[in-house]
Structures are given as structure tokens and as C-alpha cells.
N, C-alpha and C positions, 0 to 999 in steps of 0.2 A: 470431484470438486464441483460445488454448486454455489451460485450466488442467488439469494432470495431478494429480488428487487421489487419494492412495493411503491406504487405511485398512486396519488390521490387526486381526484378532480373536484369532488364536493362531498359533503357529509351525507347527502341523500342517495347517492349512487353506489352501486357495487363497484369495487375496484379489482383489477386483475393483479394477482400476485404472480410475478414472473420469475421462474426458475431458470437461471442461466449457468453455464459452465465458466471456468476461470478465464476463458478467452472471450466471454460475452455472448456466446451462442445460446439461444433460448431452448430449453429442454421441456418446459411445461408452464402453463398459465392456469392459476386457480382463482376463482372468485373470492374476494375478501370483503370484510365489513369494517367500517370505521365508526367508532362510537366513543365519545368522551376522550377524544385525542388518542385513542388506542386502536391498534389494528388486530383484528380477529380473523382466524381461519376456521373453516368447517372441519369437523373431526375427520372427514374423509381425506383431508390433506395429509394425514399421518401415513396413509397408504402410498401416496405419491412421493413423500419426502423421506420417510423413515423405513417403512416396511410394507411392500405390496400385499403381504399376507396378514396384515394386522386386522383385528376385529374389535368391535366395541359394543357395549351394552349401556343404555341410558335409562335410569329410573326417573321417570318424570316427576312423580309425587315427591320423592326425596331429593331430586336434582343431583343425583350421583351418577358419575360416568366412570365406567371401568374399561380400560384399554388392554388388549392382550397383544403383545408384540415382542419378538425376539426372546421368547421364553420367559417373559415377565408380565406381571399384572400391574397396571398403573391405575391408581384410584384417585379421582378428583371429585370435589364438591363445587358446584356452581357458586360463585361469589366468595369462595375461600381460596387463599393463596397456597396453603399447604397441600402437597401431593405425596402419596406414598408409593414406593416401588417394592414389589414382592417378586421372588423370595429374598431379594437383597436386604430388606429391612431398612432401606434408605428413605429418608424424608427430605424433600426439597421445598423451598419457599419461592414461589413465583413473584416477580415484581408486580405483575398484573394478574389478578385471578381470572379464571374462566367464567364466562357468563352465558346466559341464554339470549338468543335473538330470534324472534318469531318462533319461540318455544323449542328452538334447536340449540344444543350445546355448542359453544364456540370457544376455540383455544387461542390465547394471546400469542403473539410472536415470541414472547419470552419462554413459552413452553418449548418451542423448537430450539431456541438458543441454549436452554439448559439440558434438555433431554437428548439431543443429537449426540453430544460428546459421550454420554453414558451408553446409549444404545448402539451407536454405530462406530464408536471409537474414533471420532474425528475432532478436529479443532474448529470452533465456530467464532467468527468475528462479526460483530454487529455495528453497523453505522446508523445510529438513531437519526442523524440529520437528514440522510437520504433514504432511510428505512431500507437498508440492505443487510441481509444476513448471509455471510459467506461461510461455506462449509468446505473444509479442506482436510486431506489426510494429514495426520499428525507428523508423519515422517517423510512426506513427499519432498520437501526442499531443505529440511534441516540436516546438515552433514552429521553422519552417525558417529564419527570418530573425533575425539577431542584433539588428537594430534593434528588432524587435517585442519582444524580451526586455528590452532596455535601457529601453524605455519603460514597463515595468511596475514598480510599487513595492508591495511586500507589507509589511504591518504584522503582526508577531508580538507577541502580548500575553501574557507569562507572568503568570498571576494571582497575587494576594496579594503578599507581600514585606515585609521589615522586621518590624515588630511584629505584622503579620498573617500568621500561619503557614499559614492555610488548614486543610485536613484534616491530622490527625496519625495515623500508624499506631500499632498496639500496640507496635511496636518503637521508636517515637520518630522516625520519618522524617516530615519536613514536606512538605506539598504544594508550598509555595513553592520549595523546593530542587529537587524533581523537575522542575517545569515550567520553571524557569529553565535548568537544565542541558540539557533537551531543546530549549528555544528557542535556546540558543547553538549546539548542534549543527545545528539546522535552519537558522539564519542562515548558518553556514559552508557548508552543503550548497547552499542556494539561491543564494548568491553565486557558487558554482562554476558554476552554470547561466547566469550572466550576468544574473540578475534582481536588482534593487535590493531590499534588505530592511532594515527597521528594527525594533528591539525597543522596547517601551514602557518597559522597565526593563532595564538592563545588569547590575545587581548586586542584592544583597539590600537593596533599598530599598522603602519603601511609597509607591506612587503612587496618588493619588485617581483616581476614574473620569474626572473632568474632565481631569486631567493626561494620562491615557492617550489620550483622544480628541484632545486638543490636539496630542500628538505625531503622531498619525495624520494630522491635518489639515495640520500644518506641513510634513510630508514628502510631502503630496499622495498619500496611500495610496489604492490602488485595490482593496484586499482586506484585511479585518481578521480575523485568526485568533486567538482567545483560547484559551489552554491552561489546563486545570484538571484536578484529580483529583476523584473522587467518594468518598462515604462512605455507609454505611447501617447501620441497627440490625441488619440481617440479615447474617451473615458469608457467606451464600451468594450475595448479590447481587454480580454481577461483570460485567466487560466494558466495552468502549469505548462511549461515547454521543456523538451529535452533536446539538447544539441550534441551532435557528433562531429568530430573532426574528420571530414571526408575531403580529400584533396581534389576530387573531381569537380571541375568548374573553375572559374577564374578566381585567382587569389588576389585580393585587393590590399594594397599597401598605401600608407599616406602619400608616398612619392614613388612612382614606378621607376624612377631613375636612380634609386638608392643602390649603391654598389653591393649591398648585402642581399640583394634580391635572390640571387642564385642559391646562396647559402640557406636563406629562409625557405626556398622551395624544397631544398633537400631535407630540411627539418620536418616540413609538412609531410613529405613523402615517407619519412621514417615512421610516421604514425600508421602508415598502411599495414605494417606488420601486425598491428593490434586492432585493426578495424573490425574484424569478425568478433573478437572478444568484447570490444566496445559496443557493438551492435547487440550482442547477447545481453550485456548488462543493461543497456538502454531498454530492451524489450522487457526485462524483468522489472525495471523501474516503472515502465509504462503500465504493465499488467497490475502491479500492486497499487500504484497511485490512482489508477482508474477507479478503484474501489471508493475513493474519496470524492469523485467528481461526477457531475451529471452528463458531461460530454467527454468523449474519448480524448486523451492527451496526445498531442502531436509530437513526433520525433522528427527533427529537422537536421539534414546533412549540409554542412558548410565547411569550407576550408578555414578552420579556426587556428590562427597563429597562436592564440593563448594556450592551446593544448599541444602545439606542434612538438615541443621539446620534452613532453612527458613520455618517456620511453616505457610505456605500460598502457593497458586499456584505460581510456579516459572519457569522461562524460561531463557536460555542463548541464546542471539542473536549475532552470529558472522557476522559482517557487510561486510566482504570480506577479501581477501588475500593480505597482504601488499607485499608479494613476487611475486604478479602478476601485470604486468604493467597496464592492463586494469582496474583492481579493484582499484589500487592505484590512477589512474587518476580520477576515479569516486569519490572516497572518498575525493579527493582534490578539487572537484568541488562543489561550494556552492549551485548551482541549484539542483544537484543530492542529496546532503545531506538533503536539504529542502524537496525534494520529499520523501525521506526515512522517515523523521519526520512526514510528513503528512500521509504516509501509516501506520506507527505505531499508530498514533492517531486514524485513522479510525479503525484499528484493536481493539484498546481499546474500542471504541464506540460499535463496533460489539459485543465484548465479554461482556461488561457491560450490553448491551441491552438484550443479551440472558440470563444472570443471573437474571436480573430484571424480565424478562418474566417468568422464572422458579419459582421465589419466590413471584410473584404477587398474592394477594389473589383472589380467584375465587368468583364470584357472587353466592349467595345462590339460590338454585333452588326454583322456585315458585310452 
């Protein structure tokens, strides 16, 4: 698994294309060129990304490039989007055609996005906003058996609702509406994967904490994901946050003299049974959502009463700060929220796959 992370400083300088693994570790850096708002890599990048034994021939007068890799011949013409693959007889159309820079053939990022799945049998995910190209095995995290998926029930909890608006942006956008819209998108996407999913509220209604937990228990939820937005007095505070219910540390209540204190402590401690699973899911979320961000996402451990009664792995996902202009713009953008939904779905696949592997029966020794 690799992530191709491309950063630009100016149009006149060469830029490093950084190859990193799924955990963010750098594997290789390749010089790249930026021209007409497009990113181009030298042909030799094919050896480092696709096949170390790849060879190429370039006909300068005709501006034709022939690549030999993985038992195939790939033919390209500079300035033309169509490429042919032999002996497959397949023709692809690139969003950006290859060009020559300083009389050398250069391949657009789209070449790697389209060819890698064909040549290396991988899945490729592209983030044009941050210029990242992620390459992952097709079956690494997706559970192989449909039955294993159907046996899973996910609870999505859109925070607030009704008279409880949650955070409010300076432009009058309510947290309750953002998290409900994203939860509904997420519900649709997860169902398409064959996973059962229930929302703690389907519309703009106010549900108590007890009612939300009751819905989770009645539907025999196996994972509880609570969606929220953040706010801060500082307009510079921004980014996604992941919160875990960890009873270590001081538990704070509105009044420390409440008679229910001992009972609340017991409820918090009950979540300890699922702390490891919650941490695993938080890590999956962190890994997948990091693909959408410039800085690593923080996972924060707190004794959260809001999750204490959820007798299942549980995580709070704060989608961003409504007090920050950049975060608000992202959360108001349909393309960005769809990318968040896809990332959360991939995190669920990753988490479920790991649980299924842990519980799968082992073959008897002969």
C-alpha cells in the first residue's frame, strides 16, 4: 500500500513526489514537474511505482512512447489522451495527456491512477485537493464473505437535534444539520456494502442520551459512532478530532456531590471492556481520514459520560471546527463530505476485516 503525496512550492521549481505507505512512512521521493496546473512525473517513475523491470523507448521525431511492463506494451503519443495496451487490446483515455518537458516525455498523475489498477491489481484513490494518490490492495480490508458483513450492525449517532442546535457558525449553520446530513449519506453508503446500519435520529428531533443508547441496544449494535462538530474561541483551531471514552483520569460532573456519582463511575468503567476495540476503530478512522488532511488527525482519550452507557465499542468523531473558516468551507462542500463518507466507510471495512480475521476459525493441524 502506498500513498503518492505531491506538494508544490512554485511553478518554476521541481517538486518532490513522495511515496509513503498507509501509515505515512516515506518509501521514495521522485522529482516532478508542474505545468498548466497539472503534475507530471518522468517515465522512470514507472520503475519505482509499477515495475522495477519496466523498460521504455521514446521516438523523438514522432513523439511516441512505448513502455514494456508486466508482460504488456503500453503505447502513448505526446499531447494525446488515448493510450493502448497490448496484447490486451485495451484503450484508455487519460484526463490529462502526456507531454514533453525539456524534450523528455512526462507522464501525468492520471496515468498512474488508471494504469496501476490494471497492471498491479490494486485499488487507487486520488485526492486532487491535496494531490495524493493512494494505492492499496483490493482485498486488504474488505471482508470476503457476505455473511460476515450481514452479521454486523453499526449505530450512527448524529449529535444534537431539535431545539439543541449544537455549535453554530458565524454564518448561521447549525452543527445538528451538518452531522445529520453526513449521517444519512453514511447510512446509504454503508448499506451498499451489505452492512446493517441504524441512525439514532432520522430527522431534526431531539433525542436524549438514554434514547440514543436504547436505540443502539434495541438494534443490537456492535459499533457506536457519534458524529459532532467542534468550536473554539480561537478561529485558528481547526481539523478533525477523534475521541475515545477512556476512564483513566478525573471524571468531571456538573456537581461532584450528585448521589449518582458512583453509578456513573461504574458505567464509565463498563466501557473498559471495549476500550481495545474502540482504539482499533479509532486507529482505522485516523488512518483513512488522514488521507483527506494535511496534518495528522489527533485521537484524544477522555472519560466521556456521553459514551459510558454504550455497551459496545464507541467513538466520537468531531468533523471540524465551525468557528474556523477553512473547516466550515469544507463541511459546506458536497465533494468533501462525500470523501469523508467514503473514508469512514473504508475505516469500517478495515475494522470489520480485522475483527473477522481475529475470530475466524483456524484449520485443524494435520
